[in-house]
C-alpha positions as CSV (number, residue, x, y, z in Angstrom):
1,M,9.6,-45.9,71.0
2,I,7.9,-46.7,67.9
3,E,5.3,-48.9,68.0
4,T,5.8,-52.1,65.6
5,K,2.2,-53.3,63.3
6,I,3.1,-56.6,62.0
7,S,1.3,-56.6,57.8
8,K,-2.0,-58.6,57.9
9,R,0.0,-60.5,54.7
10,L,2.5,-62.0,57.2
11,E,-0.6,-62.5,60.4
12,A,-2.2,-65.2,57.9
13,S,1.2,-66.8,56.7
14,I,1.6,-67.2,60.1
15,A,-2.4,-68.0,61.1
16,K,-2.7,-70.5,58.7
17,L,0.9,-72.6,59.0
18,V,-0.4,-73.1,62.6
19,F,-3.0,-74.2,62.2
20,R,-1.4,-77.2,59.9
21,L,0.8,-77.7,62.3
22,K,-1.5,-78.6,64.9
23,R,-3.4,-80.4,62.6
24,N,-1.3,-82.6,61.2
25,G,2.3,-81.1,60.6
26,P,5.3,-82.1,62.6
27,A,6.5,-79.7,65.5
28,T,10.3,-79.2,63.9
29,S,11.6,-76.2,62.4
30,Y,9.3,-73.7,62.5
31,L,10.8,-70.6,61.3
32,D,12.2,-72.7,57.8
33,R,8.2,-73.5,57.4
34,L,6.7,-69.7,58.3
35,V,9.9,-68.6,55.3
36,V,8.5,-70.9,53.3
37,E,4.8,-70.4,53.2
38,V,5.1,-66.7,53.4
39,L,7.7,-67.0,50.0
40,H,5.1,-69.7,48.4
41,D,2.5,-66.0,48.6
42,E,3.7,-64.2,45.5
43,C,2.0,-60.9,46.5
44,S,4.0,-60.9,50.0
45,F,7.1,-58.7,50.5
46,A,9.4,-61.6,51.0
47,S,8.7,-63.7,47.3
48,Q,8.7,-60.0,45.7
49,L,11.7,-59.3,47.3
50,I,13.5,-62.5,46.4
51,T,13.0,-62.1,42.4
52,L,14.1,-59.5,42.5
53,L,17.6,-60.4,44.2
54,L,17.8,-63.5,42.7
55,P,18.9,-64.7,38.6
56,Q,15.7,-65.1,37.0
57,G,14.2,-68.6,37.7
58,L,16.4,-69.1,40.4
59,N,14.1,-67.9,43.2
60,N,11.6,-70.5,42.3
61,I,14.6,-73.0,42.4
62,Y,15.4,-71.2,45.8
63,I,11.8,-72.1,46.8
64,R,11.6,-75.2,46.3
65,H,15.3,-76.0,47.1
66,L,14.6,-74.9,51.0
67,E,11.0,-76.6,51.1
68,Q,12.5,-80.2,50.3
69,Y,15.4,-79.3,52.7
70,V,13.3,-78.3,55.8
71,E,11.3,-81.5,55.6
72,R,14.5,-83.9,54.8
73,H,16.5,-82.4,57.3
74,P,13.8,-81.1,60.5
75,K,14.5,-79.5,63.6
76,A,13.3,-80.5,66.3
77,E,11.4,-77.5,68.4
78,T,11.4,-77.7,72.4
79,C,7.9,-75.3,72.4
80,S,4.7,-75.0,71.5
81,V,4.6,-73.3,67.9
82,E,1.8,-71.2,69.3
83,L,4.5,-69.8,71.7
84,F,7.3,-69.8,68.8
85,Y,5.6,-67.4,66.4
86,T,4.4,-65.4,69.6
87,K,7.5,-65.7,70.7
88,L,9.1,-65.0,66.7
89,C,7.1,-61.7,66.4
90,D,7.9,-59.8,69.7
91,R,11.6,-60.3,68.8
92,L,10.7,-59.3,65.6
93,C,9.2,-56.3,66.9
94,R,12.1,-55.6,69.2
95,T,14.9,-55.9,66.8
96,V,13.3,-54.0,63.0
97,E,12.8,-50.5,64.1
98,A,10.1,-50.1,61.9
99,Q,6.6,-49.3,62.1
100,H,5.5,-51.9,60.0
101,L,6.6,-55.5,60.1
102,S,6.5,-57.8,56.8
103,S,7.1,-60.9,55.6
104,A,10.9,-59.2,54.2
105,H,11.8,-58.1,57.9
106,L,11.6,-62.3,58.8
107,L,13.2,-63.0,55.6
108,C,15.9,-60.7,56.9
109,Y,15.5,-62.5,60.6
110,A,15.9,-65.8,59.2
111,L,18.3,-65.1,56.7
112,S,20.5,-63.7,60.0
113,K,20.2,-66.8,61.7
114,P,23.2,-68.8,61.0
115,D,21.3,-72.1,62.3
116,S,18.6,-71.6,60.6
117,H,17.8,-73.5,57.2
118,T,16.8,-70.5,55.6
119,S,20.3,-69.0,56.1
120,A,22.3,-71.8,55.4
121,L,21.0,-72.6,51.6
122,A,20.7,-68.4,51.2
123,G,24.7,-68.8,50.4
124,Y,24.5,-71.4,47.4
125,Y,22.6,-68.3,45.9
126,C,24.9,-65.8,47.3
127,L,22.5,-64.4,49.0
128,T,22.6,-62.4,52.3
129,A,20.5,-61.1,55.5
130,E,22.4,-57.1,54.4
131,D,21.1,-57.8,50.8
132,V,17.9,-58.7,51.9
133,A,17.7,-55.4,54.6
134,T,19.6,-52.9,51.4
135,M,16.6,-53.2,49.6
136,I,14.3,-53.0,52.1
137,I,14.4,-50.1,53.2
138,R,15.0,-48.8,49.2
139,L,12.2,-50.0,48.5
140,T,10.5,-47.9,51.4
141,K,12.9,-45.5,51.9
142,S,9.7,-42.8,50.1
143,R,8.1,-43.7,54.1
144,K,9.9,-41.5,55.7
145,D,11.5,-42.3,59.5
146,D,11.0,-46.1,58.8
147,N,12.6,-48.9,57.6
148,N,15.7,-46.8,58.1
149,H,17.2,-49.2,60.9
150,I,16.7,-53.3,59.8
151,M,19.0,-55.8,61.6
152,G,21.2,-53.5,62.2
153,L,22.0,-52.5,59.3
154,T,21.5,-48.4,58.7
155,L,20.9,-46.8,55.5
156,N,20.8,-42.6,55.3
157,V,18.4,-41.6,52.6
């Protein structure tokens, strides 16, 4: 069994969002709000992947569109923000067979959830979880035995 470590950048994004939502944010659309948070961070792996996968300029349009959609169509959450992100991290660690869990894995997970705003809007941009998983694998294939199996997609390297 591989012990998965969550990247410091993803941990920081989760911590910032938890703080902001507890202080004054609505208790809605936690997963999509986290995706927006990591996509706004230009140094995050997820943001870099979106830039590679979408034609020039569309990455910023997708991020703004997602952010506006989350605000206009909030999804009620049934648990606290801390519990949600704890469960999310556990679920990601069980789903992704990799040593390092990054914001790109989170993006892939959100795209694979048909009930997420991230997934719903991605269809308009021809962006899929498979595209993201394939790109993660290609960009990280230099790390032996790491990230070769992501969200059910396996790539032989």
